[in-house]
Backbone bond lengths (Angstrom), bond angles and torsions (degrees), N, CA, C in turn:
res aa  C-N    CA-C-N  psi(-1)  N-CA   C-N-CA  omega(-1)  CA-C   N-CA-C  phi
1 M - - - 1.453 - - 1.523 111.46 -
2 K 1.366 116.94 -42.14 1.460 119.43 178.96 1.523 111.72 -60.61
3 T 1.338 115.33 -40.23 1.469 119.55 179.58 1.529 109.77 -62.99
4 R 1.333 117.28 -43.43 1.462 120.15 -179.20 1.528 111.18 -66.60
5 I 1.336 116.68 -37.62 1.461 119.99 178.34 1.523 110.97 -61.83
6 W 1.335 116.55 -45.84 1.459 119.50 -178.95 1.522 111.15 -68.55
7 L 1.334 117.87 -36.51 1.454 120.00 176.33 1.545 110.83 -63.09
8 A 1.318 116.17 -43.85 1.465 120.26 178.20 1.517 111.01 -64.56
9 L 1.339 116.96 -38.53 1.461 120.22 -179.98 1.522 111.03 -65.88
10 F 1.332 116.70 -42.49 1.464 119.38 177.29 1.524 110.49 -66.33
11 A 1.332 116.81 -31.89 1.462 119.77 176.66 1.520 110.85 -63.99
12 V 1.323 117.22 -40.53 1.460 121.48 176.47 1.515 110.27 -65.03
13 Y 1.350 116.42 -45.41 1.474 119.60 177.51 1.525 110.52 -54.07
14 L 1.317 116.42 -51.67 1.460 121.16 -175.77 1.511 110.85 -67.55
15 A 1.335 116.98 -45.30 1.454 120.83 -174.24 1.526 110.59 -64.26
16 W 1.317 117.15 -51.65 1.470 119.55 -174.40 1.519 113.22 -84.87
17 G 1.325 117.71 -19.65 1.454 118.48 176.31 1.511 112.92 -79.67
18 S 1.322 117.01 -23.25 1.468 120.44 -177.37 1.518 112.95 -101.21
19 T 1.314 118.90 -8.25 1.469 120.05 -176.66 1.533 112.16 -68.66
20 Y 1.322 117.80 -25.19 1.470 118.51 -179.85 1.520 111.61 -62.56
21 L 1.333 116.44 -42.27 1.470 119.31 177.28 1.532 110.53 -69.33
22 A 1.343 116.63 -37.23 1.469 119.09 177.72 1.528 110.50 -62.90
23 I 1.317 117.90 -38.09 1.466 120.64 176.33 1.524 110.51 -62.66
24 R 1.327 116.62 -42.59 1.466 120.50 -179.99 1.525 111.01 -59.60
25 F 1.337 116.57 -42.69 1.460 119.80 177.96 1.534 110.92 -67.38
26 A 1.335 116.79 -41.21 1.465 120.36 -175.78 1.520 112.17 -64.89
27 V 1.341 117.74 -39.92 1.474 120.00 -175.85 1.525 112.60 -82.94
28 E 1.323 117.82 2.12 1.463 118.87 176.56 1.523 111.36 -63.70
29 T 1.334 117.08 -35.89 1.472 119.64 -178.47 1.530 112.56 -133.38
30 I 1.342 118.05 3.38 1.465 121.43 176.22 1.524 107.74 -119.94
31 P 1.336 119.08 127.17 1.470 120.54 177.85 1.535 111.83 -52.59
32 P 1.318 118.82 137.45 1.464 121.12 -166.76 1.534 115.47 -62.31
33 F 1.330 118.11 -44.49 1.468 118.44 -176.59 1.532 110.75 -71.99
34 L 1.332 117.46 -37.17 1.458 119.28 176.98 1.519 110.78 -68.83
35 M 1.327 117.19 -34.64 1.469 120.48 176.62 1.528 110.58 -62.50
36 A 1.348 115.94 -49.59 1.465 120.04 -179.37 1.527 110.56 -65.22
37 A 1.329 117.32 -36.88 1.466 120.11 179.18 1.526 110.58 -63.49
38 T 1.317 117.54 -43.48 1.460 121.11 178.15 1.523 110.80 -62.77
39 R 1.313 115.34 -42.80 1.477 120.46 -179.96 1.527 110.40 -56.83
40 F 1.317 117.45 -50.73 1.461 120.08 -174.16 1.526 112.96 -79.63
41 L 1.322 117.09 -25.61 1.472 119.16 174.94 1.532 109.52 -64.65
42 I 1.341 116.95 -48.53 1.463 120.01 -179.12 1.517 111.24 -63.98
43 A 1.341 116.11 -50.86 1.464 119.72 -178.62 1.524 112.09 -64.35
44 G 1.346 116.30 -40.29 1.457 119.60 -179.66 1.515 112.77 -64.29
45 L 1.334 116.50 -42.13 1.460 119.90 178.19 1.532 111.65 -62.07
46 L 1.338 115.96 -43.61 1.457 119.84 -179.40 1.527 111.50 -62.62
47 V 1.327 116.78 -45.84 1.467 120.32 -178.83 1.519 110.79 -68.39
48 F 1.336 117.35 -43.60 1.467 120.39 -178.01 1.514 111.11 -63.78
49 I 1.335 117.57 -46.58 1.473 121.00 179.69 1.528 110.52 -63.67
50 W 1.316 116.71 -41.24 1.474 121.25 179.19 1.525 110.61 -59.07
51 R 1.320 117.78 -48.29 1.471 120.62 -175.77 1.528 111.87 -72.12
52 R 1.309 118.40 -34.44 1.449 119.69 177.43 1.540 108.81 -68.98
53 A 1.333 117.09 -40.49 1.479 119.73 177.73 1.525 111.04 -66.16
54 A 1.329 117.32 -27.54 1.468 121.32 178.87 1.517 112.86 -78.49
55 G 1.335 117.22 -5.94 1.465 120.21 175.75 1.495 115.90 109.79
56 D 1.335 119.46 2.33 1.455 120.38 177.26 1.528 109.76 -64.03
57 P 1.340 118.02 134.71 1.463 119.86 -178.91 1.513 112.40 -65.61
58 P 1.343 118.24 153.16 1.464 119.99 -179.41 1.533 111.05 -65.99
59 P 1.314 118.03 141.33 1.464 120.54 179.44 1.526 111.48 -72.45
60 N 1.333 115.12 152.88 1.458 119.30 178.20 1.534 110.29 -95.30
61 K 1.336 115.37 -178.43 1.458 119.74 -174.66 1.530 111.70 -65.43
62 V 1.316 117.25 -39.18 1.476 119.97 -179.42 1.524 109.96 -63.94
63 Q 1.312 116.98 -40.70 1.463 120.37 179.14 1.522 111.49 -66.40
64 W 1.317 117.13 -37.66 1.456 120.05 175.72 1.524 110.94 -65.70
65 R 1.331 116.23 -39.18 1.467 119.18 177.61 1.523 110.77 -61.31
66 S 1.332 116.20 -43.98 1.464 120.05 177.48 1.531 110.73 -60.95
67 A 1.338 115.79 -42.01 1.466 120.15 -179.30 1.529 110.69 -62.72
68 F 1.336 117.35 -38.54 1.463 119.75 179.75 1.537 110.73 -68.78
69 I 1.318 117.08 -38.90 1.471 119.38 178.63 1.528 110.03 -65.00
70 I 1.330 116.94 -46.13 1.463 120.93 179.37 1.526 110.29 -65.04
71 G 1.332 116.82 -42.55 1.451 119.99 178.84 1.520 112.67 -62.29
72 F 1.340 116.41 -34.68 1.468 119.61 178.66 1.528 110.46 -65.79
73 F 1.327 116.48 -48.26 1.456 119.33 -175.78 1.530 112.38 -75.01
74 L 1.334 117.37 -46.96 1.456 120.26 -174.04 1.520 112.97 -78.34
75 L 1.321 117.52 -48.91 1.455 120.96 -171.72 1.515 113.03 -90.15
76 L 1.324 117.31 -46.94 1.469 118.82 176.14 1.523 110.59 -74.22
77 G 1.331 116.24 -54.89 1.464 119.59 -176.32 1.510 113.14 -72.19
78 G 1.332 118.11 -35.81 1.432 121.14 -178.90 1.514 112.27 -85.87
79 I 1.305 116.82 -73.64 1.469 120.96 -171.99 1.536 111.53 -72.30
80 G 1.327 118.40 -37.48 1.464 119.79 179.39 1.510 111.80 -63.11
81 V 1.315 117.46 -44.52 1.463 120.86 178.97 1.529 110.62 -67.18
82 V 1.331 116.73 -35.58 1.461 120.06 175.76 1.532 110.28 -60.89
83 A 1.332 116.50 -44.50 1.461 119.76 178.50 1.529 111.06 -60.29
84 W 1.331 116.95 -39.68 1.469 120.11 178.07 1.525 110.05 -64.34
85 A 1.337 116.99 -42.34 1.456 121.46 -177.37 1.518 112.11 -67.75
86 E 1.329 117.28 -29.92 1.465 119.57 -177.00 1.523 113.01 -71.77
87 Q 1.333 117.39 -3.55 1.459 119.54 168.58 1.530 110.40 -72.82
88 R 1.358 116.07 -15.66 1.456 121.58 -173.40 1.523 114.63 -122.78
89 I 1.346 116.29 -23.17 1.462 121.77 -173.77 1.523 109.51 -119.96
90 P 1.338 119.76 135.77 1.475 121.69 177.18 1.526 111.43 -58.05
91 S 1.320 116.67 151.96 1.473 121.67 -173.58 1.520 112.28 -64.02
92 G 1.334 118.01 -39.67 1.467 119.95 -179.19 1.507 112.31 -64.17
93 I 1.330 116.83 -45.13 1.456 120.41 178.57 1.530 110.52 -67.83
94 T 1.327 117.03 -34.52 1.469 120.16 174.29 1.520 110.99 -57.25
95 A 1.330 116.30 -45.30 1.462 120.40 -179.69 1.526 111.07 -62.37
96 L 1.323 117.44 -36.74 1.470 120.06 -179.18 1.528 110.84 -69.21
97 I 1.329 117.26 -42.56 1.464 119.60 179.41 1.515 110.68 -66.71
98 V 1.336 117.22 -41.60 1.468 121.13 179.42 1.534 110.61 -65.17
99 A 1.332 117.24 -28.02 1.462 120.01 177.77 1.510 112.97 -64.17
100 S 1.340 116.78 -9.63 1.464 120.80 177.85 1.531 112.55 -78.56
101 A 1.321 118.35 -1.34 1.474 120.57 -178.62 1.526 113.09 -52.79
102 P 1.360 120.05 -40.57 1.473 118.40 177.69 1.530 113.96 -58.82
103 V 1.332 117.73 -28.11 1.468 120.30 176.82 1.517 110.07 -62.73
104 F 1.325 116.51 -47.70 1.465 120.17 178.00 1.520 111.20 -66.36
105 M 1.324 116.70 -35.12 1.470 119.61 -179.46 1.531 111.00 -63.16
106 V 1.332 116.42 -41.90 1.457 120.51 178.42 1.520 110.48 -62.55
107 L 1.314 117.29 -46.70 1.460 121.25 -177.60 1.531 111.52 -63.39
108 I 1.331 116.58 -43.79 1.467 120.38 -179.81 1.515 110.23 -67.55
109 D 1.328 116.94 -43.43 1.455 121.27 -178.32 1.530 111.33 -63.95
110 A 1.324 116.87 -32.66 1.463 120.33 -179.80 1.532 111.07 -72.04
111 L 1.329 117.93 -27.33 1.457 121.58 -176.00 1.523 113.36 -91.59
112 R 1.332 117.00 -25.79 1.462 118.75 -175.34 1.537 110.82 -78.81
113 P 1.349 117.62 150.82 1.465 120.44 178.75 1.534 110.98 -61.06
114 G 1.325 116.59 131.86 1.456 121.01 179.02 1.511 114.27 79.16
115 G 1.305 116.78 5.77 1.447 120.09 -179.39 1.535 111.96 -75.69
116 I 1.330 115.21 169.72 1.452 121.04 -179.53 1.520 109.24 -87.19
117 R 1.336 116.91 123.68 1.446 120.98 179.12 1.525 109.12 -77.06
118 P 1.325 118.02 133.71 1.468 120.16 -176.82 1.518 112.31 -71.91
119 N 1.342 116.10 141.47 1.454 120.54 173.16 1.538 108.54 -90.33
120 W 1.337 116.08 -176.42 1.459 119.02 -174.95 1.533 111.86 -62.52
121 Q 1.341 115.12 -34.60 1.466 119.10 -177.88 1.522 110.66 -68.25
122 T 1.332 116.09 -41.20 1.461 120.04 178.32 1.524 110.63 -65.78
123 L 1.339 116.52 -43.87 1.463 120.38 178.63 1.535 111.14 -61.24
124 M 1.317 116.02 -39.70 1.465 119.79 177.24 1.533 109.85 -62.27
125 G 1.331 116.25 -41.29 1.458 120.03 177.66 1.517 111.95 -61.64
126 V 1.344 116.90 -39.80 1.466 120.89 178.29 1.532 110.28 -62.50
127 L 1.326 116.46 -45.86 1.467 119.95 -179.47 1.529 111.25 -64.12
128 V 1.319 115.81 -42.55 1.467 119.85 178.96 1.525 109.43 -64.34
129 G 1.328 117.84 -42.07 1.448 120.99 178.67 1.527 112.78 -60.98
130 L 1.341 115.45 -44.40 1.461 118.85 177.67 1.529 111.64 -62.60
131 A 1.335 115.62 -36.43 1.462 118.97 177.56 1.533 110.81 -65.12
132 G 1.336 116.30 -39.76 1.458 119.95 178.27 1.521 112.13 -63.91
133 I 1.321 116.51 -42.15 1.458 120.17 178.05 1.519 110.43 -65.07
134 G 1.344 115.88 -42.03 1.459 119.81 178.62 1.517 112.05 -61.14
135 L 1.331 116.73 -40.21 1.451 120.61 178.21 1.532 111.17 -64.50
136 L 1.332 115.49 -36.84 1.458 120.35 -175.23 1.514 112.24 -74.95
137 V 1.331 117.24 -42.16 1.461 120.50 -173.06 1.514 112.93 -111.23
138 G 1.344 117.56 -2.36 1.448 120.31 -176.86 1.520 113.63 -79.70
139 P 1.336 116.50 -171.79 1.477 120.63 -177.89 1.518 112.18 -61.71
140 A 1.303 115.75 151.75 1.452 121.49 -179.03 1.519 111.41 -63.88
141 E 1.341 117.64 -23.77 1.454 120.48 -178.37 1.521 112.44 -63.69
142 L 1.336 117.33 -18.69 1.460 119.63 -179.44 1.517 111.45 -67.64
143 S 1.328 117.70 -30.08 1.465 118.90 -175.80 1.522 113.99 -139.95
144 G 1.323 116.67 -6.00 1.455 118.61 179.82 1.515 114.13 86.85
145 N 1.336 118.05 -0.51 1.461 121.50 178.49 1.521 109.47 -116.44
146 H 1.287 115.85 137.59 1.483 119.97 179.59 1.532 108.27 -113.03
147 L 1.321 115.98 116.86 1.459 120.78 -177.32 1.526 112.07 -87.69
148 G 1.320 116.86 -19.03 1.457 119.78 178.64 1.519 113.01 63.51
149 L 1.332 117.98 43.05 1.455 121.46 -177.16 1.524 110.30 -78.21
150 D 1.318 115.28 139.70 1.449 121.44 177.38 1.520 110.26 -68.47
151 P 1.342 119.59 120.91 1.469 120.92 -176.77 1.529 113.07 -58.76
152 S 1.345 117.12 -38.37 1.467 118.31 -179.99 1.525 110.98 -65.99
153 G 1.332 117.28 -35.34 1.455 120.47 177.15 1.535 111.75 -67.35
154 V 1.318 116.66 -40.53 1.464 120.93 178.72 1.527 110.05 -64.27
155 M 1.332 117.29 -46.68 1.465 120.97 179.04 1.525 111.23 -61.10
156 A 1.327 116.28 -39.74 1.456 120.39 178.85 1.538 110.90 -62.67
157 L 1.330 116.84 -41.01 1.472 120.25 179.85 1.516 111.52 -67.84
158 L 1.314 118.01 -38.74 1.463 120.74 175.83 1.531 110.28 -64.52
159 L 1.336 116.98 -39.70 1.453 120.10 175.68 1.520 111.12 -63.74
160 A 1.330 116.16 -42.34 1.473 119.93 178.10 1.527 111.46 -60.46
161 S 1.339 117.12 -40.73 1.458 120.96 178.27 1.527 111.21 -63.99
162 L 1.334 116.05 -40.15 1.465 120.64 178.23 1.519 110.86 -64.16
163 L 1.326 117.61 -46.21 1.461 120.86 -178.88 1.524 111.31 -66.64
164 W 1.341 116.52 -36.58 1.479 119.98 175.76 1.524 110.72 -62.55
165 A 1.329 117.23 -39.66 1.456 120.59 179.59 1.537 110.43 -65.76
166 V 1.340 116.40 -42.37 1.469 119.34 178.67 1.522 110.80 -62.70
167 G 1.319 117.16 -45.94 1.451 119.85 179.27 1.503 113.71 -64.51
168 S 1.336 117.27 -36.15 1.469 120.76 179.15 1.525 110.59 -66.02
169 L 1.318 116.87 -42.13 1.462 120.23 179.44 1.529 111.11 -66.64
170 Y 1.344 115.65 -40.87 1.470 118.50 178.96 1.526 111.36 -64.18
171 S 1.320 117.37 -38.11 1.471 121.14 -175.86 1.526 112.22 -64.89
172 R 1.329 117.93 -19.84 1.467 119.81 -178.09 1.522 112.04 -66.59
173 T 1.318 116.32 -33.17 1.470 119.93 -175.88 1.524 112.19 -114.39
174 A 1.309 118.61 0.39 1.473 121.43 -178.55 1.519 110.48 -70.55
175 E 1.334 115.81 147.41 1.461 120.67 176.18 1.513 109.16 -80.84
176 L 1.339 115.96 115.71 1.460 122.73 -178.62 1.522 108.86 -132.73
177 P 1.327 117.90 165.87 1.461 120.20 178.49 1.530 111.61 -59.50
178 A 1.322 115.34 155.58 1.471 120.70 178.06 1.527 110.93 -64.33
179 S 1.298 117.25 -28.54 1.462 121.45 177.69 1.532 109.70 -83.48
180 P 1.340 118.57 112.16 1.468 120.26 -179.50 1.532 112.49 -59.78
181 L 1.339 116.80 -35.78 1.456 119.66 -179.12 1.527 112.01 -68.79
182 L 1.331 116.31 -38.74 1.470 118.26 175.61 1.519 110.30 -62.95
183 G 1.331 116.07 -42.50 1.471 119.82 176.19 1.510 112.18 -60.39
184 T 1.330 116.75 -40.24 1.462 120.42 177.85 1.532 111.47 -62.88
185 G 1.329 116.39 -42.56 1.455 119.63 177.09 1.518 111.92 -62.06
186 M 1.320 117.21 -41.08 1.449 121.07 177.69 1.531 111.94 -62.92
187 E 1.330 115.55 -42.79 1.466 119.84 -179.99 1.518 110.99 -64.38
188 M 1.335 116.97 -38.97 1.457 119.22 178.70 1.520 111.18 -66.97
189 L 1.327 117.61 -39.95 1.467 120.52 177.45 1.528 110.79 -65.15
190 A 1.317 115.69 -44.35 1.463 119.68 179.23 1.530 110.95 -63.92
191 G 1.328 116.15 -42.46 1.447 119.61 178.11 1.524 112.58 -62.33
192 S 1.333 116.54 -37.25 1.468 119.42 179.68 1.521 111.20 -64.13
193 V 1.336 117.33 -34.36 1.478 120.38 176.89 1.518 109.76 -61.57
194 G 1.349 116.31 -48.16 1.461 120.28 178.58 1.527 112.66 -62.61
195 L 1.328 116.22 -38.67 1.455 120.70 -179.44 1.528 111.58 -67.90
196 F 1.342 116.68 -41.48 1.472 119.30 176.40 1.532 109.58 -63.28
197 A 1.337 116.93 -39.54 1.468 119.43 179.45 1.525 110.60 -63.89
198 M 1.327 117.00 -44.22 1.462 120.55 179.17 1.522 111.09 -64.17
199 G 1.335 116.55 -41.33 1.459 119.76 176.89 1.495 112.19 -60.94
200 T 1.343 117.13 -38.69 1.452 121.53 178.93 1.523 111.17 -67.50
201 L 1.343 116.18 -46.16 1.471 121.05 -178.29 1.527 112.04 -64.58
202 S 1.321 116.76 -32.53 1.476 120.24 -178.77 1.520 112.87 -89.07
203 G 1.337 117.67 5.62 1.459 121.39 175.18 1.503 115.57 76.13
204 E 1.337 117.85 25.67 1.454 120.34 -175.71 1.528 112.37 -72.33
205 W 1.333 118.06 -26.86 1.462 118.89 -179.91 1.532 110.24 -60.71
206 G 1.335 116.65 -35.35 1.456 119.53 178.86 1.518 113.27 -71.45
207 R 1.344 116.01 -19.13 1.463 119.61 179.01 1.537 112.57 -100.25
208 L 1.337 116.19 2.70 1.455 120.12 179.79 1.527 109.19 -90.77
209 H 1.309 116.52 112.83 1.469 122.23 179.29 1.531 107.59 -120.90
210 L 1.310 115.64 104.05 1.468 120.29 -174.30 1.523 112.15 -58.27
211 A 1.318 116.11 -37.65 1.475 118.26 -177.76 1.504 112.49 -67.93
212 A 1.356 115.92 -21.48 1.471 119.79 -176.51 1.520 112.85 -91.37
213 I 1.332 117.81 -5.49 1.462 120.59 -178.71 1.520 109.36 -70.66
214 T 1.307 116.58 125.48 1.463 121.57 -177.19 1.523 111.05 -83.99
215 S 1.319 115.90 164.61 1.460 120.48 178.40 1.525 111.21 -65.82
216 S 1.335 117.80 -33.78 1.466 119.42 179.54 1.531 111.17 -66.01
217 S 1.346 117.00 -35.80 1.459 119.80 176.83 1.526 110.82 -68.36
218 L 1.321 116.84 -41.29 1.467 119.77 178.49 1.525 111.04 -64.89
219 W 1.331 117.36 -42.08 1.464 119.78 177.06 1.525 110.78 -65.34
220 G 1.336 116.91 -36.68 1.463 119.68 176.39 1.510 111.52 -62.32
221 L 1.334 117.04 -44.55 1.461 120.97 178.38 1.523 111.51 -63.55
222 A 1.326 116.77 -44.48 1.461 120.36 179.07 1.531 110.87 -61.92
223 Y 1.322 116.55 -40.30 1.469 120.54 178.31 1.526 110.59 -62.83
224 L 1.323 116.96 -40.80 1.459 120.99 -179.55 1.536 110.61 -65.12
225 V 1.334 116.57 -39.91 1.462 120.13 -179.89 1.533 110.70 -66.66
226 V 1.319 115.96 -52.18 1.476 120.63 -172.39 1.514 111.63 -78.63
227 V 1.309 117.16 -55.78 1.474 121.03 -173.86 1.519 111.45 -82.25
228 G 1.353 116.23 -50.17 1.449 119.14 -176.41 1.509 113.82 -67.39
229 S 1.334 117.72 -48.76 1.465 120.39 -174.77 1.522 113.75 -89.30
230 L 1.337 116.86 -50.20 1.459 119.41 -175.15 1.533 111.75 -76.61
231 V 1.317 118.16 -58.97 1.471 120.42 -178.58 1.522 110.76 -64.86
232 G 1.323 116.99 -48.58 1.459 120.42 -175.51 1.526 112.64 -63.57
233 F 1.332 117.40 -50.98 1.457 120.45 -177.48 1.537 112.00 -67.36
234 V 1.315 116.92 -41.37 1.461 120.11 -179.03 1.538 110.06 -64.55
235 A 1.335 116.04 -45.57 1.474 119.21 178.94 1.515 111.67 -63.34
236 Y 1.330 116.56 -42.07 1.465 120.47 -179.66 1.507 111.85 -65.09
237 T 1.332 116.86 -44.11 1.476 120.13 179.17 1.512 111.01 -63.15
238 W 1.326 117.80 -40.34 1.470 120.87 178.48 1.531 110.33 -65.61
239 L 1.317 117.19 -41.08 1.459 120.81 -179.30 1.534 111.42 -62.67
240 L 1.303 117.33 -37.69 1.462 120.46 -179.68 1.522 111.91 -59.81
241 R 1.328 116.56 -25.27 1.471 120.95 -178.79 1.513 113.14 -89.79
242 V 1.326 118.68 -28.97 1.472 120.77 -170.09 1.510 113.67 -117.29
243 A 1.311 119.49 -14.00 1.467 120.88 -174.34 1.519 110.57 -116.02
244 P 1.321 117.70 155.15 1.473 120.44 176.25 1.527 111.17 -61.50
245 T 1.319 116.51 138.30 1.448 121.28 -177.21 1.534 112.94 -57.55
246 P 1.358 119.72 -43.57 1.470 118.93 178.16 1.514 112.89 -57.81
247 L 1.343 116.95 -35.22 1.462 119.61 178.66 1.529 110.95 -68.60
248 V 1.325 116.41 -42.99 1.465 120.42 179.16 1.537 110.40 -63.62
249 A 1.341 115.90 -36.24 1.457 120.29 -176.77 1.520 113.69 -68.47
250 T 1.335 117.14 -9.72 1.469 119.00 179.89 1.519 112.39 -66.04
251 Y 1.336 117.83 -15.49 1.463 118.92 178.01 1.529 110.66 -61.19
252 A 1.357 116.84 -28.43 1.458 120.63 -179.55 1.527 111.84 -67.19
253 Y 1.327 118.03 -23.50 1.460 121.64 177.94 1.528 110.29 -89.84
254 V 1.317 116.30 -37.40 1.465 120.25 -172.94 1.529 111.30 -78.90
255 N 1.339 117.75 -38.78 1.453 120.70 -173.44 1.529 114.76 -57.83
256 P 1.364 118.59 -46.79 1.470 116.83 177.86 1.523 113.26 -61.85
257 L 1.335 116.45 -40.12 1.455 120.45 178.59 1.536 110.94 -61.68
258 L 1.337 115.86 -46.83 1.453 119.77 -180.00 1.527 111.51 -65.30
259 A 1.331 116.50 -40.17 1.467 119.95 -179.39 1.530 111.23 -62.82
260 V 1.319 117.15 -40.14 1.468 120.47 179.37 1.533 109.54 -66.85
261 M 1.320 117.23 -42.42 1.464 120.21 -179.26 1.539 111.13 -66.66
262 V 1.339 116.66 -44.10 1.462 120.31 -179.83 1.522 110.37 -64.81
263 G 1.336 116.94 -42.09 1.450 120.43 178.31 1.522 112.50 -60.88
264 S 1.322 115.83 -37.20 1.464 120.21 179.88 1.522 111.99 -74.04
265 L 1.340 116.76 -45.07 1.454 120.44 -173.87 1.529 112.87 -78.02
266 L 1.341 116.41 -44.29 1.469 120.04 -175.50 1.524 113.08 -98.92
267 G 1.334 116.16 -29.28 1.460 119.18 -178.53 1.505 114.13 -98.86
268 R 1.338 117.34 -0.67 1.458 122.79 179.12 1.527 111.46 55.15
269 E 1.321 116.22 39.01 1.462 120.82 177.01 1.537 109.10 -85.84
270 T 1.319 115.96 141.90 1.452 120.92 -177.62 1.513 111.16 -67.38
271 L 1.325 116.26 129.61 1.459 122.11 -178.53 1.514 108.67 -111.43
272 L 1.324 116.51 93.78 1.458 122.04 -177.55 1.536 110.52 -91.82
273 P 1.334 117.60 157.59 1.470 120.94 176.41 1.527 112.77 -54.55
274 R 1.315 116.41 -34.35 1.461 120.88 178.38 1.526 111.67 -60.28
275 V 1.315 115.68 -40.46 1.471 120.73 179.36 1.519 110.25 -67.27
276 L 1.327 117.57 -43.00 1.467 120.83 179.60 1.510 111.57 -64.10
277 L 1.322 116.93 -40.46 1.469 120.30 178.57 1.526 110.52 -66.04
278 A 1.339 116.44 -44.56 1.470 119.66 177.49 1.522 110.62 -61.61
279 L 1.327 117.14 -37.42 1.471 121.09 177.44 1.522 110.33 -59.36
280 A 1.325 117.48 -48.61 1.465 121.01 -179.19 1.523 111.48 -62.59
281 I 1.324 116.35 -40.32 1.473 120.54 -178.50 1.526 110.88 -67.91
282 I 1.339 117.34 -46.32 1.461 120.56 -176.34 1.533 111.14 -68.14
283 V 1.323 117.53 -41.69 1.470 120.07 177.20 1.518 110.45 -62.83
284 S 1.323 118.24 -39.92 1.472 120.83 176.11 1.518 111.03 -62.81
285 A 1.336 116.67 -39.62 1.461 120.25 178.86 1.522 111.06 -63.32
286 V 1.330 117.38 -42.98 1.473 120.77 179.24 1.517 109.72 -62.49
287 A 1.332 117.74 -40.86 1.467 120.78 178.47 1.516 111.15 -62.83
288 L 1.324 117.67 -43.23 1.461 121.29 178.36 1.526 110.98 -63.05
289 I 1.341 116.29 -44.55 1.460 119.81 -178.19 1.530 110.81 -65.43
290 N 1.311 117.75 -45.86 1.464 120.19 -179.46 1.512 111.85 -63.02
291 T 1.331 117.06 -43.01 1.473 120.44 178.33 1.514 111.22 -64.63
292 G 1.331 116.31 -44.56 1.463 119.85 -179.68 1.510 112.41 -65.00
293 R 1.328 117.83 -40.18 1.476 120.32 179.56 1.520 110.84 -69.42
294 A 1.327 117.20 -35.45 1.467 119.36 177.10 1.523 110.97 -63.01
295 R 1.322 117.08 -42.79 1.466 120.16 177.87 1.514 112.05 -66.32
296 A 1.337 117.01 -39.70 1.456 120.55 178.37 1.519 111.19 -64.20
297 S 1.337 116.91 -40.40 1.455 120.40 179.32 1.521 111.40 -65.21
298 R 1.346 117.25 -40.16 1.463 120.43 177.78 1.524 110.67 -64.63
299 R 1.334 116.17 -38.67 1.463 119.07 -179.77 1.523 110.24 -64.85
300 V 1.342 116.89 -43.99 1.468 120.00 178.44 1.515 110.80 -62.06
301 S 1.329 117.63 -42.29 1.463 120.91 179.83 1.519 111.10 -62.82
302 E 1.337 117.20 -42.21 1.473 120.15 -179.90 1.520 111.07 -66.83
303 E 1.337 117.06 -38.96 1.468 119.10 178.66 1.516 111.12 -64.69
304 F 1.339 116.57 -38.87 1.457 120.09 178.59 1.520 110.77 -68.57
305 R 1.337 116.89 -38.87 1.441 121.35 -176.73 1.528 111.20 -65.22
306 F 1.325 117.34 -41.39 1.465 121.05 -174.32 1.525 113.33 -98.29
307 A 1.323 118.73 4.42 1.450 120.60 178.33 1.527 109.79 -70.78
308 P 1.356 118.70 136.60 1.465 120.83 179.77 1.516 111.76 -68.82
309 T 1.321 116.67 145.20 1.474 120.65 177.16 1.494 109.09 -83.81
310 S 1.332 116.16 173.90 1.474 120.79 -175.49 1.510 111.79 -65.31
311 G 1.332 119.65 -19.47 1.456 121.63 -177.98 1.514 113.00 -94.79
312 E 1.368 116.87 6.22 1.460 118.72 -178.69 1.506 109.65 -111.43
313 D 1.355 116.10 157.33 1.459 120.93 176.69 1.525 110.45 -79.69
């Protein structure tokens, strides 16, 4: 079992750490929202049919509604917007900005009713994370290096991180099928509907020229379907059931590092000292936030467990 857990964990590291470069290749000649829609339609159909054939009960209307809400925020708002931004921003830097999602999650969770209030460690992680983002996308005078990032791409990635945080928080309490994989297939199908709609509204069908699609874009799309969606999601869902949560959460630290390295080695993206410093700061911030939130959650659970009931003195 330990061997299988580590193999699945490395599969998640590889799958989700390398998808940023695959997205960059795919959107070179395929419009971003239609590319992402195709990716999740194929993967979602395969997973959904597999789980229904395996005996998972059919989902009800409430579960489908939850899947569409999650698919809108996570897949359309998160991954679809990331694909759009990667037309303008290098894949490694994209991964670093997207790694700021826990910062937004903490802020939203602190404001919503019944949310977890951040402790000092979590707040420190938020401040460190904001500093890392500022170093990465801020003025060149901060570090002496100018990355020349497209402002619209940066804003899109920050929006994607915010929407991913909202969808992640909603998914914690949403009514979904008992089978996590069936729920994942539903979310991918629902997300593909939103992505196709966004691609249509933004006029991407008129910019889709099948004859102009390069082999690197097709390989990028195929990699996203097989490795990113099928291998990555299946391994991650299985790990959530059999492995300790802190161990599974390490993907949040490894993925940005791997994405930067893959982008530099295979995508020939410039690796400046500013990027490496921002990488170290943002990964440290994610570690602080995850540790602080884990401690806060345990404290809330213990307080609830030992709180007297109405019939006790």
